[in-house]
N, CA, C and O of each residue as an XYZ file, in Angstrom:
444
protein
N      -0.688      0.317     -1.257
C       0.041      1.531     -1.539
C       0.999      1.862     -0.386
O       2.091      2.389     -0.599
N       0.569      1.543      0.821
C       1.437      1.819      1.959
C       2.689      0.949      1.899
O       3.777      1.407      2.247
N       2.544     -0.298      1.462
C       3.711     -1.178      1.324
C       4.670     -0.598      0.288
O       5.876     -0.541      0.524
N       4.146     -0.172     -0.846
C       4.996      0.412     -1.890
C       5.727      1.631     -1.353
O       6.913      1.823     -1.621
N       5.016      2.450     -0.594
C       5.639      3.634      0.010
C       6.745      3.230      0.977
O       7.859      3.750      0.905
N       6.438      2.307      1.877
C       7.434      1.898      2.880
C       8.660      1.269      2.232
O       9.777      1.454      2.715
N       8.468      0.532      1.151
C       9.593     -0.135      0.490
C      10.362      0.801     -0.434
O      11.523      0.550     -0.758
N       9.712      1.877     -0.855
C      10.331      2.745     -1.852
C      10.297      2.121     -3.231
O      11.181      2.358     -4.055
N       9.260      1.313     -3.478
C       9.134      0.619     -4.755
C       8.375      1.494     -5.753
O       7.148      1.583     -5.714
N       9.130      2.139     -6.648
C       8.525      3.024     -7.641
C       7.552      2.260     -8.541
O       6.495      2.780     -8.898
N       7.907      1.033     -8.902
C       7.037      0.239     -9.773
C       5.690      0.009     -9.094
O       4.640      0.290     -9.672
N       5.727     -0.502     -7.869
C       4.473     -0.790     -7.175
C       3.678      0.487     -6.922
O       2.465      0.510     -7.132
N       4.342      1.542     -6.476
C       3.641      2.787     -6.181
C       2.953      3.334     -7.438
O       1.762      3.642     -7.414
N       3.701      3.450     -8.518
C       3.159      4.038     -9.741
C       2.009      3.209    -10.305
O       0.989      3.760    -10.719
N       2.168      1.909    -10.322
C       1.099      1.058    -10.842
C      -0.141      1.126     -9.955
O      -1.264      1.081    -10.457
N       0.051      1.233     -8.651
C      -1.103      1.332     -7.761
C      -1.776      2.705     -7.845
O      -2.989      2.806     -7.657
N      -1.018      3.747     -8.120
C      -1.627      5.059     -8.362
C      -2.552      4.957     -9.567
O      -3.692      5.420     -9.524
N      -2.064      4.356    -10.628
C      -2.869      4.192    -11.846
C      -4.146      3.400    -11.552
O      -5.237      3.807    -11.951
N      -4.011      2.295    -10.871
C      -5.182      1.448    -10.562
C      -6.152      2.144     -9.607
O      -7.368      2.030     -9.756
N      -5.610      2.858     -8.635
C      -6.470      3.571     -7.684
C      -7.296      4.630     -8.395
O      -8.482      4.793     -8.107
N      -6.684      5.341     -9.309
C      -7.420      6.350    -10.076
C      -8.534      5.713    -10.896
O      -9.636      6.255    -10.977
N      -8.253      4.576    -11.498
C      -9.278      3.865    -12.276
C     -10.468      3.518    -11.388
O     -11.614      3.534    -11.837
N     -10.188      3.205    -10.130
C     -11.247      2.866     -9.178
C     -11.941      4.098     -8.596
O     -12.875      3.973     -7.804
N     -11.484      5.280     -8.987
C     -12.112      6.506     -8.530
C     -11.580      7.050     -7.220
O     -12.205      7.917     -6.609
N     -10.435      6.555     -6.782
C      -9.829      7.047     -5.542
C      -9.133      8.373     -5.846
O      -8.380      8.481     -6.814
N      -9.389      9.361     -5.025
C      -8.864     10.706     -5.267
C      -7.351     10.762     -5.069
O      -6.770      9.967     -4.331
N      -6.734     11.725     -5.752
C      -5.292     11.919     -5.587
C      -4.952     12.303     -4.151
O      -3.893     11.930     -3.647
N      -5.831     13.038     -3.492
C      -5.594     13.405     -2.088
C      -5.505     12.142     -1.231
O      -4.589     12.001     -0.421
N      -6.443     11.241     -1.411
C      -6.440      9.995     -0.633
C      -5.210      9.150     -0.971
O      -4.609      8.540     -0.086
N      -4.844      9.117     -2.243
C      -3.657      8.361     -2.654
C      -2.414      8.945     -1.988
O      -1.614      8.206     -1.413
N      -2.246     10.272     -2.061
C      -1.082     10.923     -1.444
C      -1.039     10.666      0.062
O       0.030     10.473      0.641
N      -2.213     10.668      0.682
C      -2.267     10.446      2.131
C      -1.666      9.103      2.534
O      -1.145      8.976      3.642
N      -1.728      8.100      1.661
C      -1.168      6.793      2.015
C       0.354      6.832      2.150
O       0.955      5.914      2.708
N       0.970      7.891      1.640
C       2.418      8.030      1.836
C       2.720      9.033      2.949
O       3.871      9.415      3.164
N       1.677      9.446      3.644
C       1.851     10.408      4.739
C       1.179      9.850      5.990
O       1.564      8.791      6.485
N       0.190     10.553      6.491
C      -0.515     10.123      7.695
C      -2.016     10.132      7.434
O      -2.704     11.090      7.787
N      -2.521      9.076      6.821
C      -3.956      9.040      6.526
C      -4.788      8.918      7.802
O      -4.281      8.557      8.863
N      -6.056      9.224      7.672
C      -6.969      9.127      8.798
C      -8.029      8.073      8.513
O      -8.076      7.499      7.425
N      -8.866      7.831      9.491
C      -9.967      6.892      9.324
C      -9.485      5.476      9.058
O      -8.456      5.043      9.578
N     -10.247      4.765      8.241
C      -9.904      3.376      7.924
C      -8.557      3.280      7.204
O      -7.790      2.349      7.445
N      -8.270      4.239      6.323
C      -6.965      4.245      5.651
C      -5.838      4.383      6.676
O      -4.788      3.754      6.539
N      -6.058      5.200      7.692
C      -5.056      5.373      8.741
C      -4.830      4.088      9.522
O      -3.701      3.755      9.881
N      -5.917      3.371      9.779
C      -5.806      2.085     10.469
C      -4.990      1.108      9.640
O      -4.119      0.416     10.166
N      -5.268      1.051      8.357
C      -4.518      0.159      7.469
C      -3.044      0.577      7.427
O      -2.156     -0.273      7.486
N      -2.789      1.873      7.326
C      -1.402      2.350      7.294
C      -0.678      1.998      8.589
O       0.477      1.573      8.552
N      -1.338      2.166      9.727
C      -0.704      1.805     11.001
C      -0.419      0.306     11.054
O       0.606     -0.114     11.591
N      -1.316     -0.493     10.503
C      -1.098     -1.947     10.483
C       0.102     -2.296      9.611
O       0.954     -3.090     10.011
N       0.169     -1.708      8.428
C       1.311     -1.972      7.540
C       2.612     -1.542      8.221
O       3.604     -2.270      8.199
N       2.595     -0.361      8.822
C       3.797      0.112      9.509
C       4.209     -0.840     10.628
O       5.396     -1.113     10.810
N       3.230     -1.344     11.377
C       3.543     -2.291     12.459
C       4.149     -3.562     11.902
O       5.098     -4.099     12.473
N       3.613     -4.053     10.792
C       4.162     -5.271     10.197
C       5.599     -5.043      9.729
O       6.442     -5.930      9.866
N       5.884     -3.865      9.181
C       7.256     -3.547      8.773
C       8.169     -3.405      9.986
O       9.288     -3.918      9.998
N       7.679     -2.705     11.002
C       8.539     -2.346     12.131
C       8.640     -3.428     13.202
O       9.680     -3.564     13.847
N       7.570     -4.197     13.398
C       7.519     -5.157     14.501
C       7.313     -6.605     14.051
O       7.378     -7.524     14.868
N       7.065     -6.809     12.751
C       6.810     -8.139     12.191
C       5.581     -8.810     12.781
O       5.449    -10.033     12.735
N       4.681     -8.004     13.335
C       3.399     -8.518     13.826
C       2.467     -7.332     14.056
O       2.892     -6.177     14.069
N       1.200     -7.645     14.236
C       0.236     -6.608     14.580
C       0.096     -6.547     16.091
O      -0.172     -7.566     16.727
N       0.271     -5.380     16.669
C       0.014     -5.250     18.106
C      -1.472     -5.532     18.381
O      -2.313     -5.316     17.508
N      -1.791     -6.001     19.564
C      -3.185     -6.367     19.876
C      -4.196     -5.257     19.616
O      -5.303     -5.537     19.156
N      -3.843     -4.000     19.898
C      -4.815     -2.922     19.690
C      -5.146     -2.733     18.214
O      -6.298     -2.470     17.869
N      -4.157     -2.863     17.344
C      -4.400     -2.729     15.908
C      -5.173     -3.940     15.396
O      -6.096     -3.797     14.593
N      -4.801     -5.124     15.856
C      -5.529     -6.330     15.437
C      -6.998     -6.229     15.824
O      -7.873     -6.546     15.018
N      -7.277     -5.793     17.045
C      -8.664     -5.646     17.498
C      -9.413     -4.590     16.683
O     -10.575     -4.781     16.326
N      -8.744     -3.491     16.398
C      -9.386     -2.417     15.633
C      -9.728     -2.874     14.210
O     -10.807     -2.565     13.705
N      -8.819     -3.603     13.564
C      -9.103     -4.116     12.221
C     -10.243     -5.122     12.281
O     -11.150     -5.080     11.450
N     -10.207     -6.019     13.249
C     -11.281     -7.005     13.402
C     -12.628     -6.314     13.584
O     -13.623     -6.719     12.981
N     -12.661     -5.281     14.407
C     -13.912     -4.572     14.670
C     -14.394     -3.816     13.436
O     -15.594     -3.778     13.164
N     -13.475     -3.217     12.692
C     -13.848     -2.390     11.541
C     -14.133     -3.199     10.282
O     -15.010     -2.843      9.495
N     -13.385     -4.296     10.091
C     -13.435     -5.002      8.812
C     -13.702     -6.491      8.926
O     -13.901     -7.166      7.916
N     -13.707     -7.005     10.136
C     -13.919     -8.437     10.326
C     -12.616     -9.163     10.595
O     -11.537     -8.716     10.205
N     -12.743    -10.286     11.265
C     -11.560    -11.062     11.650
C     -10.781    -11.567     10.444
O      -9.552    -11.607     10.476
N     -11.480    -11.952      9.382
C     -10.786    -12.454      8.191
C      -9.909    -11.379      7.561
O      -8.911    -11.690      6.911
N     -10.281    -10.113      7.753
C      -9.497     -9.018      7.181
C      -8.100     -8.945      7.783
O      -7.158     -8.513      7.119
N      -7.963     -9.362      9.028
C      -6.647     -9.350      9.671
C      -5.704    -10.279      8.910
O      -4.589     -9.895      8.558
N      -6.158    -11.487      8.663
C      -5.342    -12.452      7.914
C      -5.078    -11.929      6.506
O      -3.944    -11.977      6.028
N      -6.117    -11.429      5.839
C      -5.951    -10.920      4.478
C      -4.932     -9.789      4.425
O      -4.112     -9.732      3.508
N      -4.980     -8.901      5.392
C      -4.054     -7.776      5.417
C      -2.616     -8.265      5.585
O      -1.718     -7.826      4.866
N      -2.401     -9.169      6.530
C      -1.048     -9.691      6.762
C      -0.530    -10.398      5.508
O       0.619    -10.196      5.114
N      -1.363    -11.216      4.885
C      -0.947    -11.946      3.686
C      -0.669    -10.986      2.523
O       0.285    -11.181      1.770
N      -1.489     -9.968      2.384
C      -1.302     -9.002      1.296
C      -0.015     -8.207      1.487
O       0.734     -7.996      0.533
N       0.239     -7.771      2.701
C       1.484     -7.052      2.982
C       2.675     -7.951      2.675
O       3.640     -7.507      2.052
N       2.620     -9.194      3.099
C       3.713    -10.129      2.820
C       3.932    -10.325      1.335
O       5.070    -10.322      0.865
N       2.844    -10.496      0.590
C       2.947    -10.688     -0.861
C       3.611     -9.485     -1.510
O       4.542     -9.638     -2.301
N       3.139     -8.293     -1.179
C       3.686     -7.103     -1.838
C       5.112     -6.796     -1.391
O       5.864     -6.166     -2.135
N       5.492     -7.221     -0.209
C       6.898     -7.098      0.204
C       7.784     -7.972     -0.679
O       8.815     -7.524     -1.179
N       7.372     -9.211     -0.861
C       8.146    -10.124     -1.710
C       8.190     -9.597     -3.139
O       9.251     -9.573     -3.762
N       7.040     -9.176     -3.659
C       7.002     -8.645     -5.022
C       7.906     -7.425     -5.145
O       8.656     -7.302     -6.113
N       7.836     -6.527     -4.170
C       8.702     -5.344     -4.201
C      10.168     -5.710     -4.218
O      10.954     -5.096     -4.939
N      10.546     -6.703     -3.434
C      11.945     -7.158     -3.431
C      12.358     -7.671     -4.804
O      13.462     -7.385     -5.269
N      11.494     -8.414     -5.442
C      11.792     -8.931     -6.786
C      11.917     -7.780     -7.777
O      12.887     -7.702     -8.531
N      10.926     -6.887     -7.771
C      10.927     -5.773     -8.719
C      12.157     -4.885     -8.552
O      12.766     -4.465     -9.536
N      12.515     -4.604     -7.312
C      13.658     -3.724     -7.079
C      14.986     -4.433     -7.331
O      15.939     -3.808     -7.796
N      15.062     -5.728     -7.031
C      16.291     -6.475     -7.305
C      16.609     -6.468     -8.790
O      17.762     -6.312     -9.193
N      15.572     -6.639     -9.596
C      15.777     -6.712    -11.045
C      15.524     -5.381    -11.738
O      15.451     -5.315    -12.965
N      15.387     -4.300    -10.930
C      15.205     -2.952    -11.471
C      14.148     -2.941    -12.574
O      14.374     -2.414    -13.664
N      13.003     -3.527    -12.273
C      11.930     -3.657    -13.245
C      11.393     -2.283    -13.621
O      10.977     -1.520    -12.750
N      11.399     -1.961    -14.919
C      10.915     -0.646    -15.330
C       9.385     -0.561    -15.240
O       8.674     -1.553    -15.401
N       8.917      0.633    -14.983
C       7.473      0.882    -14.963
C       6.945      0.664    -16.369
O       7.560      1.103    -17.342
N       5.810     -0.012    -16.482
C       5.221     -0.271    -17.795
C       5.038      1.045    -18.543
O       4.642      2.050    -17.953
N       5.326      1.039    -19.835
C       5.324      2.271    -20.624
C       3.990      3.011    -20.552
O       3.964      4.230    -20.384
N       2.893      2.285    -20.677
C       1.582      2.923    -20.641
C       1.315      3.621    -19.322
O       0.755      4.717    -19.297
N       1.712      2.991    -18.227
C       1.526      3.582    -16.901
C       2.455      4.781    -16.739
O       2.053      5.800    -16.177
N       3.680      4.672    -17.220
C       4.636      5.786    -17.121
C       4.110      7.003    -17.884
O       4.198      8.126    -17.388
N       3.575      6.796    -19.063
C       3.020      7.901    -19.866
C       1.819      8.499    -19.148
O       1.681      9.721    -19.080
N       0.951      7.648    -18.612
C      -0.224      8.128    -17.883
C       0.177      9.018    -16.718
O      -0.386     10.100    -16.548
N       1.134      8.583    -15.917
C       1.562      9.345    -14.750
C       2.308     10.614    -15.161
O       2.213     11.642    -14.491
N       3.041     10.535    -16.252
C       3.719     11.744    -16.750
C       2.707     12.795    -17.165
O       2.911     13.985    -16.924
N       1.607     12.361    -17.793
C       0.560     13.299    -18.221
C      -0.234     13.857    -17.044
O      -0.683     15.003    -17.071
N      -0.401     13.038    -16.019
C      -1.174     13.449    -14.845
C      -0.417     13.031    -13.583
O      -0.767     12.037    -12.947
N       0.624     13.793    -13.222
C       1.398     13.440    -12.030
C       0.541     13.513    -10.781
O      -0.482     14.196    -10.738
N       0.975     12.807     -9.793
C       0.229     12.770     -8.523
C       0.485     14.040     -7.762
O      -0.044     14.220     -6.665
């Protein structure tokens, strides 16, 4: 969700809001990912921001993720951010419309 926010990808953001709700994630927590989340979400947001701004994880963030989630999570996070950046570029280049069902869902229950 942080990648979608940073990219300004309406498709990715809206679809992830829908999926997050299905998983039981609160709207407050979802909104926080586009602001300044705290705790583990804040750590993830800082990591995503670092990857966008510096193209790498600073040592303190890498260590914090490793300590909180395990060393493999560092690689997974970097790969996931990269994937969603590429996907966002594709979606925005081709102005991909939000799926109708998701658009109706969000219209009925805006974030």
